[in-house]
C-alpha positions in Angstrom: 99.7 124.0 231.5 100.1 120.4 232.7 97.5 119.4 235.3 99.0 119.2 238.8 97.6 115.7 239.2 99.6 114.6 236.2 102.7 116.2 237.6 102.3 114.6 241.0 101.0 111.2 239.9 97.3 111.0 240.4 94.6 110.8 237.7 91.2 112.5 238.2 88.7 110.1 238.5 69.0 117.9 242.0 67.5 121.0 240.7 67.9 124.5 242.2 65.2 125.7 244.6 64.7 128.0 247.5 64.0 127.0 251.1 66.2 124.3 252.6 68.6 121.8 251.1 69.7 118.2 251.2 68.9 115.6 253.8 70.0 118.0 256.6 72.5 115.7 258.2 72.1 115.9 261.9 68.6 117.4 261.5 69.8 120.9 260.8 68.1 122.5 257.8 70.4 124.7 255.6 68.7 127.9 254.3 69.1 128.8 250.7 69.8 132.2 249.0 70.1 133.4 245.4 73.5 134.8 244.5 71.7 137.2 242.2 68.1 137.7 241.1 66.8 134.7 239.2 69.7 132.5 240.6 71.9 130.6 241.0 70.4 129.4 244.3 73.0 128.3 246.9 73.1 127.4 250.5 73.9 130.1 253.1 76.6 127.9 254.4 79.3 126.9 251.9 82.4 124.7 251.9 85.7 126.3 251.1 88.6 124.1 249.9 91.6 126.3 250.8 92.7 123.9 253.4 91.9 120.7 251.4 93.4 121.3 248.0 97.1 121.6 249.0 99.3 120.0 251.7 100.4 123.2 253.5 98.2 126.0 254.7 98.0 128.4 257.7 95.2 126.6 259.6 96.2 124.8 262.8 96.0 121.1 263.6 96.8 119.9 260.2 99.0 116.9 261.1 96.2 115.4 263.2 93.3 116.4 260.9 95.0 115.4 257.7 97.5 112.6 258.4 97.8 111.7 254.7 98.5 114.8 252.6 99.6 113.0 249.5 97.7 113.9 246.3 95.7 110.7 246.6 95.1 111.3 250.3 93.8 114.8 249.9 91.8 113.9 246.9 90.0 111.2 248.9 89.5 113.5 251.8 88.1 116.3 249.6 85.7 113.9 248.0 84.6 112.7 251.4 84.1 116.2 252.6 82.2 117.2 249.5 79.9 114.2 249.9 79.3 115.0 253.6 78.6 118.7 252.8 76.2 117.9 250.1 74.4 115.4 252.2 74.1 118.1 254.9 72.4 120.5 252.4 75.4 122.6 251.4 75.3 123.6 247.7 78.0 126.2 247.3 81.7 125.1 247.0 84.6 127.5 246.9 88.0 126.9 245.2 90.8 128.9 243.6 93.6 128.5 241.1 96.1 128.8 244.0 94.5 126.2 246.2 96.7 123.4 244.8 94.4 120.8 243.2 91.2 122.1 244.7 89.6 122.9 241.3 90.7 119.6 240.0 89.3 117.7 243.0 86.0 119.7 242.9 85.6 119.3 239.1 86.2 115.5 239.4 83.6 115.3 242.2 81.1 117.3 240.2 81.6 115.1 237.2 81.3 111.8 239.2 78.3 112.8 241.4 76.4 114.8 238.8 74.7 116.9 241.4 73.2 119.6 239.1 72.3 121.9 242.0 75.9 122.1 243.3 77.3 125.5 242.5 81.0 126.3 242.1 82.9 129.5 242.7 86.6 130.0 242.1 89.2 132.7 241.9 92.1 133.8 239.7 95.1 136.0 240.4 97.4 133.7 242.5 99.4 130.9 241.1 100.2 127.8 243.3 104.0 127.4 243.5 104.3 125.0 246.5 105.2 122.0 244.4 103.2 119.8 246.9 105.8 120.5 249.6 105.3 121.4 253.2 108.6 123.3 253.3 108.3 125.3 250.1 109.9 128.7 250.2 106.8 130.2 248.6 103.4 128.6 248.3 101.7 131.1 245.9 102.5 134.1 243.8 100.1 136.9 243.1 99.6 138.5 239.6 96.7 140.6 238.5 97.3 140.8 234.8 95.4 140.1 231.6 97.8 137.3 230.8 97.2 135.7 234.2 93.4 136.1 233.9 93.3 134.6 230.4 95.4 131.6 231.3 93.7 130.9 234.6 90.2 131.3 233.3 91.0 128.7 230.6 92.3 126.4 233.4 89.3 126.9 235.6 86.8 126.3 232.8 88.6 123.2 231.7 88.1 121.8 235.2 84.8 123.2 236.3 83.0 123.8 232.9 79.6 125.3 233.1 79.4 124.7 236.9 81.6 127.9 237.4 79.0 130.4 238.4 81.2 132.9 240.3 84.7 133.9 239.3 86.6 136.3 241.5 89.7 138.4 241.4 91.7 136.9 244.2 92.8 139.3 247.0 92.3 142.7 245.5 93.8 145.6 247.4 93.8 149.4 246.8 97.3 149.0 245.3 96.3 146.4 242.7 97.2 147.2 239.1 93.8 145.9 238.1 92.1 149.3 238.6 94.0 151.0 235.8 94.3 148.0 233.4 91.7 148.8 230.8 92.3 145.6 228.7 91.9 143.4 231.8 88.8 145.3 232.9 87.3 144.8 229.4 88.1 141.1 229.6 86.4 140.8 233.0 83.4 142.6 231.5 83.3 140.1 228.7 83.1 137.3 231.2 80.3 139.1 233.0 78.4 139.4 229.6 78.8 135.7 229.2 76.7 135.0 232.3 79.4 134.4 234.9 79.1 136.5 238.1 82.3 138.6 238.3 83.5 139.3 241.8 86.6 140.0 244.0 87.9 138.9 247.3 89.5 141.1 249.8 92.2 140.8 252.5 94.2 143.1 254.6 93.4 146.0 256.9 92.1 148.1 254.0 89.3 145.8 252.8 86.7 148.6 253.1 88.6 150.9 250.8 88.8 148.1 248.2 85.1 147.4 248.4 84.2 151.1 248.1 86.5 151.6 245.1 85.1 148.5 243.4 81.5 149.8 243.9 82.4 152.8 241.8 84.1 150.8 239.0 82.2 150.6 235.7 83.0 149.3 232.3 81.1 150.7 229.3 78.7 152.4 231.8 77.9 149.2 233.7 79.1 148.1 237.1 81.8 145.5 236.7 81.5 143.6 240.0 78.5 141.9 241.5 80.0 139.9 244.3 82.6 140.2 247.1 84.2 137.6 249.3 85.4 139.4 252.4 87.3 138.4 255.6 85.0 139.0 258.5 85.1 137.5 261.9 84.7 138.4 265.6 88.3 139.4 265.7 88.3 141.4 262.5 84.9 142.9 261.7 86.1 146.2 260.2 84.9 145.5 256.6 81.3 145.2 257.9 80.0 148.7 256.9 81.5 148.5 253.4 80.1 145.0 253.0 76.7 146.4 253.9 77.1 149.0 251.2 77.9 146.3 248.7 74.8 144.3 249.7 72.7 147.4 249.3 74.0 147.8 245.8 72.8 144.3 245.0 76.0 142.4 245.4 76.3 138.9 246.8 78.6 139.1 249.8 80.4 135.9 250.9 82.3 135.6 254.2 85.6 133.8 254.4 87.8 133.0 257.5 84.9 133.3 259.9 86.9 131.2 262.4 90.1 133.2 261.8 92.1 130.3 260.4 91.4 128.3 263.6 91.9 131.1 266.2 88.1 130.9 267.0 87.9 127.2 267.0 88.5 124.6 269.7 92.2 124.2 270.3 93.0 127.4 268.6 93.2 129.5 271.7 89.8 131.3 271.4 89.0 134.1 273.9 87.5 132.9 277.2 84.3 134.8 276.6 83.7 132.9 273.3 84.4 129.5 275.0 82.1 130.4 277.9 79.3 131.4 275.5 79.7 128.3 273.4 79.5 126.1 276.5 76.4 127.9 277.6 74.8 127.3 274.2 75.8 123.7 274.0 78.0 124.2 270.9 81.7 124.7 270.1 83.4 128.0 269.6 83.5 127.7 265.8 79.7 127.4 265.7 79.4 130.7 267.6 81.9 132.3 265.3 80.1 131.1 262.2 76.7 132.1 263.7 78.0 135.6 264.2 78.9 135.8 260.5 75.6 134.4 259.4 73.8 136.9 261.6 75.2 139.8 259.6 72.3 141.2 257.5 74.6 141.8 254.5 76.1 138.2 254.4 74.8 136.0 251.6 77.0 132.9 252.1 79.4 132.1 255.0 82.1 129.6 254.2 83.1 126.7 256.4 86.7 125.6 256.1 86.2 122.2 257.7 88.6 119.4 256.8 87.0 116.6 258.8 83.4 115.5 259.1 83.2 116.2 262.9 84.4 119.8 262.1 81.7 120.1 259.5 79.0 118.9 261.8 80.2 121.3 264.5 80.1 124.1 262.0 76.6 123.2 260.9 75.5 123.8 264.5 75.9 127.5 263.8 72.5 127.3 262.1 70.9 126.5 265.4 72.4 129.3 267.4 69.9 131.9 268.7 70.8 135.7 268.7 74.1 136.4 270.2 75.3 139.1 272.6 78.0 141.5 271.7 81.2 139.7 272.6 83.4 142.8 271.8 86.4 140.7 270.6 87.6 142.9 267.8 91.3 143.6 267.4 92.8 146.6 265.6 92.8 145.6 261.9 96.6 146.1 261.6 97.3 143.9 264.6 95.0 141.2 263.3 96.5 141.1 259.9 100.1 141.1 261.3 99.2 138.1 263.4 97.6 136.3 260.4 100.7 137.1 258.2 102.9 135.5 260.9 101.1 132.2 260.9 103.3 129.4 259.4 102.4 127.3 256.5 102.4 123.7 257.7 
């Protein structure tokens, strides 16, 4: 497949340890955690590239935050954000085949900067179809098949090489054909045998069912999955008990959408109780939301989706937040996911 950067006119241009990371920009140390016994070691706060690798996404404020969403503009912004995150102590970076050019941007940054302690995770199962347009009829297409896995793994490896530590099936649901596809499951087991952590990500109101089914899945008598990336936030915490079961089984559990695609961030219309608590703690609402995710005993890594350096610094303040009261902001899962589905790509 022709690289997206070729199609759209742009060419691509420390040691692991425990404890804290980087120069802790702003004076905030970033704790470290192993994704599995004996490594790889990553930061507990990671940077996700869902909102940086493509021009349209469901987060708010994009025209102001990202005034230049050309390929060159987003490549430059992604490099700047990766540099800022690394300087702050972040060592885990999350991409996906469907995030436009996110893997290509991340792979180029890794090659140029040569930070050997930077760890990449990515996902397969969705294809980017937005054609770098804001008004595309469809921005991504889902397909959990052996052919898709084979093609997308080759693409991810071409861009990320041996930096690809975690490869996840993107957005698995109880209805996914993956569960009964023996050839696909065998191929995933082969990837696992080669040293890559095999995981899955979950979305929708039935995340817990997906996690519990995955916990029971074995190939040749061995558990297939060793990681899950779940949607958990103060508005949608329903996956928590199942995530705890996964962590008890030895899985790494990563949290995405901790600020609910901007709903729990300044300007996103956060609940008044969240705003009041943030003001009392001297931080912004997103820091409280991320701190709540970091406080979950089962959470290994919590992803920031920051697209500007001020947003990243505000997110890092989550690491300074002391124990939180119960804010009781949870919505019924069906209502939460209906609201999320209605968010426009812009």
